[in-house]
C-alpha positions, 0 to 999 in steps of 0.5 A: 874831307868828310866831317867824320874824317875831320873830327877823327883827325882833330881828336887824334891831333889834340890827344897826341899833343896833350899826351906828349907834354902830359908825360913830363907833367905826370912824371914830375908829379904835377898832374893837378897843375895841368888841371889848374892851367887848363881852367885858369887860362880863361882870363888870358883868353878873355883879355886877349879877346878884349885887347884884339877887339874880337877873336884873334888866334895869336892874341889868344895863344899869347894871353893863354900862355901869360895866364898859365905862367901867372897861375904857376907863379901864384901857386909857387909863391903860395907854396914858398910862403909855407902857409899852405901845401902845394895842393891847397895852393892849386885849389886856391889859385885856379878856381879864383882865376877861372871864376874871374874868367867866367864872370867876365865872359858872362857879363861882357861877352854873353852875346858873342862867340866867346861863350862859357859853354864853348870853353868848358865843353868844346865843339869838336862836332863843328870842327869841319865847319870852322874854316881858316880863311886867308882873305877870301880863300879857305884853307880848310878846317882851322882846328887841323891847322892849329892842332897840327901846328901845335903838335909840331911845336910840342914835338920840337920842344920835346926833341930839342930839350929832351935831355934837359927836361929828363935831367931836371925832372929826375935830378934838379940839383945835377941839372942846375950844376950843369947849367940847366936852370930847372926853374926856367925849364919848368916855366917853359914846360908850363908855357907849352902846356898853356898854349896846347890847352887853349888849342884843345879848347875848340875840340874838347873844352877846358874840362875834358882837355885835362883827361887827354893830358893826364889819362893816357900818360897815367895808363902808360905809366902802368905799362912801362917804367922807361921814359921814352916808352912812356912818351910813345905809349902815351901818344899811341893810347891818346890817339887810339882813345880819341879815334875809338871814342869818336867812332863810339860817339857816332855809333851811339849818337852822343857827345864826341868829347865825352865819349873820348874822355870815357874811352880813355878812362876805360883804357886806364881801367883795363891797364889798372886791372891787367898790367903785367907788372903793376896790375891789380890782378897781378898783385892779387896773384902775387899775394895769393902765391905768398899765402901759406899752403894748408897741409 
């Protein structure tokens, strides 16, 4: 595969995996929690690197998931204290954990591959050169295996628990009465978000992975009010934005990750203006139609 093909496919896989879970995060009104987890899992990755004495894919995912769940637990604990709001709790927890991860990375791992800039901004341009090696045999770009596997796991998670997730999202009391503990479903979803986020780090970094979790579902939310359609549209918009952003970046000789985030933002802006049901122009037309006519 050519380098461009690898980058295109990697971006599409990251976007699809993030949008799939991001749809549930959005309808649960937890968009900022995604931002918190995407930043706060850095200490988990650092801890896994330290315990494994070097880069280790499985250890990294386990550390990220643990740090993500710890973030959720801290935020929930602060919120239950009723001393701060949920937004304030997120604003307290994730900068503290992220700063701790950056501090440890800069102090102890400055001369190795684990680098703060790589975590923040990603390196999708080098996706074709980062190969998955088994012994002396190369199985191709590692990012494709990682994100392809994560997309399959995320898809299986959503398909197997779709009814439970839908019920716990829109009617937690009914879900609990039927034996589906909303708390456990909540933590399961957050664990999947954490693992998917760390997989996306190698492609778009901690900052821009948030855009792929939130912007495509937010765009789809302007176009439909049905959950199945919202999920499907989110994935299609995310993949389309990733492909268009990559091609634009190559044409303009600029950052691929930045171009992907910019294109997804542009698509959201177009939906905000021209959505047939919730667009600003549609709303302005309705208001104009209600104005009294001059004699």
